[in-house]
N, C-alpha and C positions, 0 to 999 in steps of 0.2 A: 600406554598405548598412544600413538600419535598418527596424524594424517598430514598430508602435504597440501598447502593452499594451492588451489588451481590458478589463482591470480598472480601471486608473487613467489611461490615456491617455498615459503616459510613452513617450518614444522609447527603443527598445531597440536598441543597436548590435550588429551581428553579431560584431565583434571581442570584445566583452564576453562574449557567449554562448560563442563557440568557445574562449575561454581556460579555460572550465570543463568541457572535454570531454577525456577520455583516449581518444585514437584509436589506441592501440597494439595493440588486438585487433580481431577481426572486429566485435564489438559495441563501439560508441563509448559509453563509460560517462560519465554525467553526474556531475560531482564537486561540484556546487553543492547547494543545498537539495533535499531529497527529501520528497515528499508522504507521507501516511500509507499510500497505496496502493503506494508504492515508485517513483513516477514523479518525474523531475526537474522542478523548478519554478524559474522565473526571473520576478521581479516577480510578476504575477498570472496567469502563463501556464505551461502545461506545456512543458518544455524540448524534447521531441521535436516539438511543433507548431512551435516557433520555428525549430528547425534545418530542418524540412521547408520552411518559408517561405523561409528564407535560402538553401536549395538551389535556389531559383527555381521551386518548385512551389506550387500553390494548394490550399487546403482548401475545397471547395464548401460553401456554407451548409447547415447541418443534417446534415453528414456527419462521421464520426469518422475518426481516424487509428489504425489497428490495428498491432500488432507481430507480424511473422512469427516473430521469434526468441523471443517470449514472455518477454522480459527487460525489465521496466518501466524501469530506468534507462538502457536503450539509446536513443540518439538518432540512430543511423545511418539516414539517410533510405532507404538500400537495404534496410533491415529493416522498413520501414513501408509500409503500403498504405491506401488510402481505402476506407471501407465505411460502411454504414448502422449505426444503433444496434442494429438486430436482428442484423445480421451480427456486430457486436462482441459481443453477448450470446451468440450461437451459438458464436463462436470461443472465448470464455471458458469456456463449458460444455464444449466439446470438449477444452479443455486443463485442465479441472478447477480453474480459477482464480476462478470466480465465487462470491461469498459466497452461501450458500444456507441457509435456515433448516433444511432437512432434513439438512444436513451439520453435525453437532454436534462440539464439541470439536476435537481435533487434525485431524479429517477435513475441516474446512472450508477448509483451505488457507491460512488467515491466523491461526493460533492465537497468542495472546499468552501463554497458559499451557499447561501439559501436564497430563495426568492425575496424574502424580506430584506436581506442585506443588499441584493442587487437593486431593489427599489430604492433603498437608502442611498446607494451610490449615485443613481440617476437624480434623485431629489437634491443631493448635495451638489452635484454638477450643475444643475439648473439654478441653484442658489449662488453659483460662482465660486465654489470652494475648489481649490487645487486638488489634483490627484494625490499628492503627497499628504495634504491635510486630511483628505477623505480617508485615506488608508489608515492614518494614525487615529482618527476619530472612531473608525469601525474596527480597529484592531486586526487589520489584514494587510497584505503586502501591497505596495504601489503597483507592482506588476499585475496583480489580480484586478485592481481598479482599472488599469490601463486596458487589460484584455476585455473587460466588460464594455468600456466606453468605445473602444475601437471595433467592437462587434466580433471579436475572436471567440468569445464565450458568452453564453446567456443571451444570445440574440433574440430568442423567443420571448424574453421578458421586456425588451426595450419598447415594443409597440404599446404595451399595457401601461407604460408610465410616461410616455411623451406628453408634454403639456399642450 
């Protein structure tokens, strides 16, 4: 059985996809490439969509595939269901998973930094350390340091640490 990649048109074989799944638990975890949102990816497609198709089910045009288990790397078709984009957004809101500008810092559900790290960024800046050295010292990217210092992210923490 095979499917066609929506991005590049390549044929994707079911055997190739199922080799990248750990089916030992209730959630079938994707072991291949993971997207920034935590979802499995294969070729140019989300892995849970491929497994859904390989399980003999269809995804109607303009509809989404939602997770009952709220576990993005899970590809178990029994944990998935069809819904509209609005239902997907409502489901994410109900589970606290949607990125929302009103949810700042660690409360947004997807933090790359913590308040403690942001305070360390400001402490090191005031000590005269470069952004590059700060990033290396804290094990984060220079872009993350730059975003904090320029006020693009974590603005709500800056006032708490100004000398």
